[in-house]
Short mmCIF file of the C-alpha atoms (twelve columns), coordinates in Angstrom:
data_MODEL
# 
_entry.id   MODEL 
# 
loop_
_atom_site.group_PDB 
_atom_site.id 
_atom_site.type_symbol 
_atom_site.label_atom_id 
_atom_site.label_alt_id 
_atom_site.label_comp_id 
_atom_site.label_asym_id 
_atom_site.label_seq_id 
_atom_site.Cartn_x 
_atom_site.Cartn_y 
_atom_site.Cartn_z 
_atom_site.pdbx_PDB_model_num 
ATOM 1   C CA . MET A 1   32.228 -28.256 36.791 1 
ATOM 2   C CA . ARG A 2   32.383 -31.030 39.235 1 
ATOM 3   C CA . ILE A 3   31.806 -33.506 36.562 1 
ATOM 4   C CA . LEU A 4   34.638 -32.153 34.600 1 
ATOM 5   C CA . PHE A 5   36.930 -32.245 37.700 1 
ATOM 6   C CA . TRP A 6   36.016 -35.857 38.207 1 
ATOM 7   C CA . LEU A 7   36.482 -36.742 34.465 1 
ATOM 8   C CA . LEU A 8   40.007 -35.343 34.706 1 
ATOM 9   C CA . ILE A 9   41.035 -36.556 38.139 1 
ATOM 10  C CA . LEU A 10  39.851 -40.097 37.928 1 
ATOM 11  C CA . PRO A 11  42.163 -41.085 34.958 1 
ATOM 12  C CA . PHE A 12  45.049 -39.285 36.567 1 
ATOM 13  C CA . LEU A 13  44.593 -41.182 39.829 1 
ATOM 14  C CA . THR A 14  44.300 -44.463 37.893 1 
ATOM 15  C CA . LEU A 15  47.641 -43.673 36.242 1 
ATOM 16  C CA . VAL A 16  49.155 -42.802 39.659 1 
ATOM 17  C CA . GLY A 17  48.006 -46.117 41.105 1 
ATOM 18  C CA . ALA A 18  49.268 -48.162 38.253 1 
ATOM 19  C CA . PHE A 19  52.622 -46.396 38.406 1 
ATOM 20  C CA . ALA A 20  52.814 -47.157 42.197 1 
ATOM 21  C CA . ALA A 21  51.982 -50.758 41.869 1 
ATOM 22  C CA . SER A 22  54.529 -51.432 39.020 1 
ATOM 23  C CA . ASN A 23  57.423 -49.624 40.848 1 
ATOM 24  C CA . PRO A 24  57.738 -50.980 44.473 1 
ATOM 25  C CA . GLU A 25  61.420 -51.333 44.171 1 
ATOM 26  C CA . VAL A 26  63.560 -49.617 46.904 1 
ATOM 27  C CA . LEU A 27  65.398 -46.514 45.939 1 
ATOM 28  C CA . THR A 28  68.301 -45.107 48.141 1 
ATOM 29  C CA . LEU A 29  68.171 -41.305 48.412 1 
ATOM 30  C CA . LYS A 30  71.309 -39.382 49.591 1 
ATOM 31  C CA . LEU A 31  70.904 -35.781 50.490 1 
ATOM 32  C CA . TRP A 32  74.341 -34.357 49.696 1 
ATOM 33  C CA . PRO A 33  76.225 -32.708 51.493 1 
ATOM 34  C CA . PHE A 34  74.501 -34.192 54.570 1 
ATOM 35  C CA . PRO A 35  75.293 -37.720 55.747 1 
ATOM 36  C CA . PHE A 36  71.634 -38.662 55.515 1 
ATOM 37  C CA . GLN A 37  70.381 -41.673 53.402 1 
ATOM 38  C CA . ARG A 38  66.875 -42.735 53.109 1 
ATOM 39  C CA . GLN A 39  65.326 -45.791 51.433 1 
ATOM 40  C CA . VAL A 40  62.060 -45.202 49.831 1 
ATOM 41  C CA . PRO A 41  60.157 -47.001 47.066 1 
ATOM 42  C CA . VAL A 42  60.588 -45.553 43.496 1 
ATOM 43  C CA . TYR A 43  56.961 -44.530 43.199 1 
ATOM 44  C CA . ALA A 44  57.136 -42.524 46.587 1 
ATOM 45  C CA . ALA A 45  60.246 -40.460 45.429 1 
ATOM 46  C CA . VAL A 46  58.741 -39.807 41.944 1 
ATOM 47  C CA . LEU A 47  55.240 -38.867 43.301 1 
ATOM 48  C CA . SER A 48  56.688 -36.725 46.107 1 
ATOM 49  C CA . ALA A 49  58.761 -34.890 43.681 1 
ATOM 50  C CA . PHE A 50  55.720 -34.315 41.521 1 
ATOM 51  C CA . LEU A 51  53.669 -33.155 44.510 1 
ATOM 52  C CA . LEU A 52  56.483 -30.728 45.479 1 
ATOM 53  C CA . GLY A 53  56.471 -29.365 41.850 1 
ATOM 54  C CA . ILE A 54  52.587 -28.836 42.177 1 
ATOM 55  C CA . VAL A 55  53.073 -27.061 45.545 1 
ATOM 56  C CA . VAL A 56  55.873 -24.735 44.339 1 
ATOM 57  C CA . ALA A 57  53.964 -23.890 41.171 1 
ATOM 58  C CA . ALA A 58  50.868 -23.086 43.131 1 
ATOM 59  C CA . LEU A 59  52.778 -20.869 45.509 1 
ATOM 60  C CA . TRP A 60  54.405 -19.143 42.449 1 
ATOM 61  C CA . VAL A 61  51.016 -18.448 40.835 1 
ATOM 62  C CA . TRP A 62  49.554 -17.095 44.065 1 
ATOM 63  C CA . THR A 63  52.392 -14.817 44.594 1 
ATOM 64  C CA . VAL A 64  52.325 -13.485 40.918 1 
ATOM 65  C CA . GLY A 65  48.564 -12.845 41.248 1 
ATOM 66  C CA . LEU A 66  48.848 -11.244 44.850 1 
ATOM 67  C CA . GLY A 67  49.459 -7.701  43.186 1 
ATOM 68  C CA . ASP A 68  46.380 -7.919  41.095 1 
ATOM 69  C CA . ARG A 69  44.174 -9.316  43.984 1 
ATOM 70  C CA . LEU A 70  45.434 -6.400  46.266 1 
ATOM 71  C CA . ALA A 71  44.706 -3.822  43.500 1 
ATOM 72  C CA . ARG A 72  41.081 -5.341  43.003 1 
ATOM 73  C CA . ARG A 73  40.598 -5.199  46.821 1 
ATOM 74  C CA . ARG A 74  41.596 -1.666  46.856 1 
ATOM 75  C CA . VAL A 75  39.328 -0.661  43.954 1 
ATOM 76  C CA . ALA A 76  36.493 -2.519  45.651 1 
ATOM 77  C CA . ARG A 77  37.127 -0.591  48.826 1 
ATOM 78  C CA . HIS A 78  37.230 2.704   47.004 1 
ATOM 79  C CA . GLU A 79  33.974 1.747   45.061 1 
ATOM 80  C CA . ARG A 80  32.107 1.012   48.362 1 
ATOM 81  C CA . ALA A 81  33.298 4.435   49.662 1 
ATOM 82  C CA . LEU A 82  32.036 6.152   46.685 1 
ATOM 83  C CA . GLU A 83  28.645 4.367   46.927 1 
ATOM 84  C CA . ARG A 84  28.337 5.293   50.605 1 
ATOM 85  C CA . GLU A 85  29.217 9.023   49.734 1 
ATOM 86  C CA . THR A 86  26.608 8.749   46.801 1 
ATOM 87  C CA . VAL A 87  24.045 7.570   49.166 1 
ATOM 88  C CA . ARG A 88  24.806 10.246  51.710 1 
ATOM 89  C CA . LEU A 89  24.710 13.112  49.113 1 
ATOM 90  C CA . THR A 90  21.499 11.703  47.715 1 
ATOM 91  C CA . ARG A 91  19.902 11.684  51.009 1 
ATOM 92  C CA . GLU A 92  21.184 15.282  51.761 1 
ATOM 93  C CA . LEU A 93  19.824 16.437  48.331 1 
ATOM 94  C CA . ALA A 94  16.315 14.830  49.181 1 
ATOM 95  C CA . GLU A 95  16.350 16.494  52.573 1 
ATOM 96  C CA . LYS A 96  17.156 19.945  51.061 1 
ATOM 97  C CA . SER A 97  14.575 19.520  48.285 1 
ATOM 98  C CA . ARG A 98  11.905 18.770  50.959 1 
ATOM 99  C CA . THR A 99  12.536 21.862  52.922 1 
ATOM 100 C CA . PRO A 100 10.740 24.949  51.452 1 
ATOM 101 C CA . HIS A 101 12.679 27.806  50.193 1 
ATOM 102 C CA . SER A 102 11.665 31.179  51.534 1 
ATOM 103 C CA . THR A 103 10.584 33.417  48.934 1 
ATOM 104 C CA . THR A 104 12.314 36.383  50.572 1 
ATOM 105 C CA . ASP A 105 15.721 34.729  50.282 1 
ATOM 106 C CA . ALA A 106 15.234 34.189  46.509 1 
ATOM 107 C CA . GLY A 107 13.858 37.589  45.958 1 
ATOM 108 C CA . GLN A 108 16.542 39.221  48.037 1 
ATOM 109 C CA . SER A 109 19.331 37.492  46.155 1 
ATOM 110 C CA . ARG A 110 17.773 38.613  42.796 1 
ATOM 111 C CA . ARG A 111 17.570 42.256  44.116 1 
ATOM 112 C CA . GLU A 112 21.107 42.195  45.253 1 
ATOM 113 C CA . ALA A 113 22.137 40.824  41.805 1 
ATOM 114 C CA . LYS A 114 20.322 43.760  40.093 1 
ATOM 115 C CA . GLY A 115 21.282 46.530  42.398 1 
ATOM 116 C CA . GLU A 116 17.981 47.265  43.799 1 
ATOM 117 C CA . ASP A 117 19.112 47.140  47.394 1 
ATOM 118 C CA . LYS A 118 20.825 50.602  46.990 1 
ATOM 119 C CA . THR A 119 17.684 52.303  45.710 1 
ATOM 120 C CA . ARG A 120 15.489 50.717  48.439 1 
ATOM 121 C CA . ALA A 121 17.786 51.961  51.062 1 
ATOM 122 C CA . ARG A 122 17.809 55.471  49.584 1 
ATOM 123 C CA . ARG A 123 13.993 55.438  49.719 1 
ATOM 124 C CA . LEU A 124 13.979 54.173  53.335 1 
ATOM 125 C CA . VAL A 125 16.419 56.974  54.289 1 
ATOM 126 C CA . ALA A 126 14.376 59.569  52.362 1 
ATOM 127 C CA . ALA A 127 11.088 58.565  54.136 1 
ATOM 128 C CA . GLY A 128 12.746 58.623  57.471 1 
ATOM 129 C CA . ASP A 129 13.844 62.197  56.891 1 
ATOM 130 C CA . SER A 130 10.414 63.479  56.191 1 
# 
């Protein structure tokens, strides 16, 4: 990538240098409506206008891409939060799977589902009466 950069920038800098060397004449710039006048070489006026155009274009591209960059940042932040939540839930699940389940709890929930609690209660009451 660096080689490509230098292969493109060196000929450009050579052309800029040749342009500056061949246009040393003085140019008078007037900034209307202000009473200012400035004498600059032709190459300085042309190259500064070119540089100003590059800066304005770069700022334009940066502001146009700002919405996308903010959206990507927001998505990345949400993704990190989801990853933290996944890790937390995975740890929680691992801790719960390590703790032994009591057989009475599982058996009791099955009995409640089948309605066996009522018959067991009746037997206990009947046994207490005798």
